[in-house]
N, C-alpha and C positions, 0 to 999 in steps of 0.2 A: 673392866676390859676383862674377856675370857681369856683361858689359855690357847686358843686358837691363833696362830702365827698370822697376822694380818687381817685385813676388812674381808668379809665373804660377800662375793657378788652371787645371786642368785638370778641366773639368767632365764627369764621365764617363770611367771609366778602365776600358773594356771592351777588345776586341782592338784598335781602331783607334787610342784613346787611349793604350793601353798601348804600341803600337808606334811612337807618337811620342815619349813619354817616355822609351822605351828609347833612341830615336835622341838625344835630347837629352843624356843621360848617358854618352855613349860619349863616351871620353877622346879618342879619335883625331880625331873631328869635330865634338864636340857642344861642349864647353867650359861648358856649363851647369850650376852647382852644384847638387846635391841640396836645399841650404839654401833655393834659390829657388823650390821647385816644391812644390805642394801638390796632392794628388789627392783630387778630391771628390766620391766615390763610396760608398755602403753596403757595396756588395759588389764590391769592386775584382776584376778580371780576374786571370788566374795570372800573366800578366807583371808586371801593375801591383803585384800582392801581392808579388813576388820583389823589385821595386824598394824596396817598403817595407821589407822583411826585411833585405835585404843591402845597400842604399844608403842607409838612414834618411831615404826621403822621406817627408814628412809624410802623413797621409790624415786627410780629414773626412768624416762620413757625409752633411752638406749644406752647403749654401753659405747660411752666416746672413748676416744683414745686417752683422754685425761682421765677419765674414770679408771680403765682398765690398769693406767700406770699404778694406781693405789692398791690394788687388790693383791692379797696373798693367796687367797682361793676364789676360784670360780667353779660354781656348781650350773651347770647345763641342763635345763629342764624345756627345750622348746622342740618344736616337731621336727621330726627326723630329716626332713627334706630342707629344713633351714639350718641345718648344723654346719654343714661344709661352707657355704657362702658366709654365715655371720662369724663363724670362727677363723676364719681365713682373714677376714677384714681387721682381726685383732692381733695378728702375728706380729706385728712391728712395734705393739704397745703394752702387750700383756708381758709383764715380768718374767725370764727364763727359769726362776724358781717356784711360780705361782703354781700353786697344785690344781688341777684340773679334774673335777669329778664329773663324769655325764651320767644322767638317769634317762637318756633319750632311748627310747626303746628301738631295737634293731640297728643301732649303729655302732659298728664295730671298732676297735682299737685303731686298727689301720686308718679309717677315714678318720678320726680325731687326729692321730698322729700326723695326717697329711698336712690337715688345717692349721696345727700347731706342733710343727716339728720341735724336736730337743726339749720337750717339758715333761715333768710327770703328770701322767693322765690315768685316773681309774675309771673304768666303765663300771657303773653299779646297776642293779635292777631292784627297784624299791617297789611298795605298793602301796594304796591308797589307806590302810591301816595304821601308817607311818602317822596320820594326823592325832592319834589318840595313844600313840606309842607302842601300838600293838603291831608295827608292820615288819617287814622282811625282807632284808637287803641283802643280796649277793655281788661281791664284787670281784673283778680281776685288773690286775695292775699291768701298765706298760713295763719294760724293763726299767726306765728311770725312776719309777714310781714303786718299783719292786723293793722295797726298803722297810725296816721297821719303824723308822721314823714317819715315813708318808701313811703307813699302815695304821699307827697310831692317831694320824689326823684325821683319816677317814673315819674312822671307827668312832673319834670324838665327835664327828659330823652326823655320823648315821645312828649312833646308838640309842641317842634321845628319841628316834622313832621305832626304834623295836630290835630285833636281834639282826646281826650281821654275820655272815659267813663269807669264806673266801674261797676261789676256786683258782687252780693254774692254767687251766685249760679252757680258752675263751670259746671253743666250740661247744662246750656243755650250757653256754648262756642261753642259746635259744629253748633248751629245755627247761632251764630255769625260770625263763620268762614264762614259758607255756604253763607252769605250776603256780608259783607263787605271785607271778605278776598279773596273769589271767585268773587265777583261781578264786579271788574274791567275787567275780562274777559268777563262777560257777556255784559257790557257795550260795549267793544272792538267789541264784535262779532255783536251786533247790529249796530254798527257803520258800520263794513264790507258790512253788508246786506243792509243797507241803501244806501252807494256809490254803491254797486252792483246795486240795484233796480233803481237808478238815470241814471247809465250807459246804463241799458237794455233800458230806456225809450229815449236814444239817446244823453244824456249828455257825452260830452269828458271825458275820466276816470280821468283826472288831477282835472278838475273842480267837477266832483262827490264826488270825495274824499274830496276835501276842504269844499263843501257845506256839507258833512255828518260830518265831524270832527268839524266844525264850529256849525252847528245846534246842535250838542249833547254837546258841551263846553259851550255854549251860554244857552242852556237848564239849564244846571248843574249850571252855575253862577246864573241865575234867581233864583234858589231854594235857593242857598247858600244866595244870597242878602236879603232873607225875603220877598222876592215879594209875596208869598203865598204859600200854602202846594200843593203838586203836583196836587192834584185833582182839586183845585180851578185854578190853572196854565192852566190844561188841558182845562177845561169850558171856560177859557177868550179866549181862541184862537180857539175855537171851536164854528163855525155859524151853526146853525141848517140847514140841507139840503145841506151844502156845502162841498167844497173839504175835507177839514180837517174831516169833519164828515163822509164821504165814505171811508176815508182810515183808520179811529178809528174802523169802522162798520167793515172792512174786517180785521182789526187787533183782534178783540174780537169776531169774528165769533165763535160759537161752542167752546167757551172755549179759544180758540186762544192763545194771547199773555199773559194774565194772567195766563192762565192755565200751558202754557209753563214755565214760571218763577217759578211758585208754584212747579212744578216738577223738576225743576233745583236745586232750593234750596232746596228741600227734599232729591233729591239724594245726593247731597254736604254733607248736613246734616248726614245722613247715612253712608255715607263714612266716613267723620271724626270722628264719634262715633266708627266705626270700629276701625280706624288707632290709636283711643285712647287704646281701649281694647287691641290690639295687643302691643302697646308700653309699656301697665302696665304689659303685660303678662297675661291678662285675659283669 
């Protein structure tokens, strides 16, 4: 048994839920026993199905009243439009001291608290690199969950998936979502574009893709290793008047890449805010 208090119910075992569960069960960083986890989804995703078949993780088609009463922690990873009806149905059975962690994009604390009043609730924005322990989770707690004890429990669950940060102003969560939640897709798109550009210059497709993927992964590893801030690293590989400078000039011409990224984050933030308002019934 791990040091998590009570059984962990993962409500929704799709891509993101599976990524978290995989993080929990990695021996090197997780240390959470498969016996402590139950996946609640009638159609688990591929990653979750693998955990069921190879690690013996329990699975249930639905969160029944009987099952809800056994949980110490409920991690909610279902579609945003399902949150209110599904959680409201649990109100009579989920223990009052059960910690609820929602990773549902765009669902604010007020929606979660209306469905499950008087419970400790934390809203978290995770991302898919959690599956390999390289994720980014940002959390905000309601007043009941705003204690060191609950913070420790949340981090115990989320740190195996990567870094964890906290904010006190929930209004910042839409910006967080637009950066770290949506950000992997931006990086993947850039990698696709880099590979396509390499192929257009005459490189074989397979080599072009390998060069693009390893370049992006290696650059990220340099930043994570603390070799310098992004602007410092950029300057370190840019010789005045050289090939890299020519490429950067093209990327930044007329606003270029920085402007596009700013527009992308702004658009994602606005959409997230709208989703949150719709979820809350505003």
